[in-house]
Structures are given as structure tokens and as C-alpha cells.
N, C-alpha and C positions, 0 to 999 in steps of 0.2 A: 898543605899540597896549594901551589900556585900555579902560574898561568902556564910558568918553564916548565914544571912536571907533569903539567897537562899535554906540552907540546911533545917530552919524551913519551908520553902513553901514546901518544895517535904515532909517532914515529915508531913506537918500539911492533905496534900493532902494522903499519904498512910493512917493516920489516920483514915478521913476521908471517903474513897471510900472502904480500903481494910479491916478496922477494925469497920467500919460502926459507928463510935466514933463523934456526930455531937454535941455535949455539948461544944464544945471547940471552933465552930466557930467566935463567938461574940468578945472572946480573940483576933482572929488576923484581923478580917473583920470586915468591918463598913459599914455604907447604902451607901457608894460609891464606893464599890467594885465592877467588874461589872463581871458577869459573863458570859462567851458565851457558847451556851452548844447545841446541835443538836435540843434540843425543842425549846429555844427564847433565845435573849440577855436579862439578865436581870438586878439590879443590887438593892443589899442590901441582910442584912446575913438573913431576912425572909423569903423572895422568894426564896434563895439560899437551905434553909432548907427545904421547900415543893417543891422543885425539887428535892433535896437527896430523899425524903421519895418517890417520883414519882419511880423513878429511884431501889429504893430497893424493892420496891415492886413488879416491873417488872422483877429484874433482880438479885434477891436473892445473886447467887453465881458469882456475876459481880467481877471481877479484874481491878486494877488501874493499868500505866506502864505508866511511863513519857519516854516521847523520845527526850524532848529538853527541856532546862531553859535559859530564855532570862534574864538579869538583864538590867535594863534603868535608874540610879539614881534609886532612891525609888519605882519603879516600877517592881514588878516580872510579866513576860511571862513564864504559862508551856505551852508546846503542850505536849498532854499526848492522852491515849487511852485506851479504857477497854474493856476488855473480858470475 
């Protein structure tokens, strides 16, 4: 993974959390993608989509902010928060 791919990860998270655009998730993530959230740790796009719907219903005005991006080989890890 390189800087361009890191930018893609950043953009994707903005689309998902700020724009509520979830249709593109399966284009960037697969069933082995690990999602760690305050709700639980889970894997896969279908589970992630269900978790997002819970968050969006509970917090319709929530905003995503990235704190840090770490790239290790072909893995991107984002440290982020919502408000």
C-alpha cells in the first residue's frame, strides 16, 4: 500500500461516515476486512454495513474526523473519531 492507497482509504471513510454513501464499501473492502468499533470487532462488508446502519440511525448528524493513518505493507489502519 502506498500514499495513493492511503488517500483512497481516507476518502472512503469520508464517503461512508460523512456522506453516508455505503454502496461503495464492497469495492474497497472484502470479507476479510476487520472492523474494530466501540460496538464490537467484526469482519466483512455485510457486517460493516449493518453496523453503519445502527450508527446512522442513532446519530444522524455524526461527523467523521481522521486522527492518524498508518500504512504497513498492504494494510491501512486509521485512527479516527466521530462527533
